[in-house]
C-alpha positions in Angstrom: 186.9 135.2 148.3 187.6 136.1 144.7 183.9 135.9 143.8 183.1 138.6 146.4 185.8 140.9 145.0 184.4 140.4 141.5 180.9 141.4 142.6 182.2 144.4 144.4 184.3 145.5 141.5 181.3 145.1 139.1 179.2 147.1 141.5 181.8 149.9 141.6 182.1 149.9 137.8 178.3 150.2 137.5 178.3 153.0 140.0 181.1 154.8 138.1 179.2 154.3 134.8 176.0 155.8 136.4 177.9 158.8 137.6 179.5 159.3 134.2 176.2 159.1 132.5 174.7 161.7 134.9 177.7 164.0 134.1 177.2 163.5 130.3 173.5 164.4 130.7 174.4 167.6 132.6 176.8 168.6 129.9 174.2 168.2 127.2 171.8 170.7 128.9 174.1 173.6 128.0 174.4 172.4 124.5 170.6 172.1 124.3 170.1 175.7 125.5 172.6 177.0 123.0 170.9 175.0 120.2 167.5 176.4 121.2 168.9 179.9 121.2 170.3 179.5 117.7 167.0 178.0 116.6 165.0 180.9 117.9 167.5 183.3 116.5 167.3 181.8 113.0 163.5 181.8 113.2 163.5 185.5 114.1 165.9 186.3 111.3 163.8 184.4 108.8 160.6 186.0 110.0 162.2 189.4 109.8 163.4 188.7 106.2 159.9 187.5 105.2 158.3 190.6 106.6 160.9 192.8 104.9 160.4 191.1 101.5 156.6 191.1 101.6 156.1 194.5 103.1 155.6 195.9 99.6 152.5 193.7 99.2 150.5 195.4 101.9 147.3 197.2 101.0 146.9 200.8 102.1 143.8 201.3 104.4 140.9 203.2 102.8 140.5 206.9 103.4 138.1 207.5 106.2 136.5 210.9 105.4 138.3 214.2 105.0 142.1 214.0 105.6 143.8 216.7 107.7 147.5 217.5 107.9 149.4 216.7 111.0 149.9 219.2 113.8 153.3 220.9 113.4 153.3 223.0 116.6 151.6 222.8 119.9 148.4 224.6 120.9 149.1 227.9 122.8 
């Protein structure tokens, strides 16, 4: 009879190990989401800093004919 108890105890240990591995995988999903958020946030900040530092390098568009001042008051 001890052989049967050993097989059962090994099966129970394997089952517990499988359940623990599923729980660990679920815990990692939250960490992955937080890591992806920080990655996207850092990318956005780096893109913003790149645009801010290179905005002075832009070229003004050419004038298209006669220029008029903006409208300061509405038409009556």
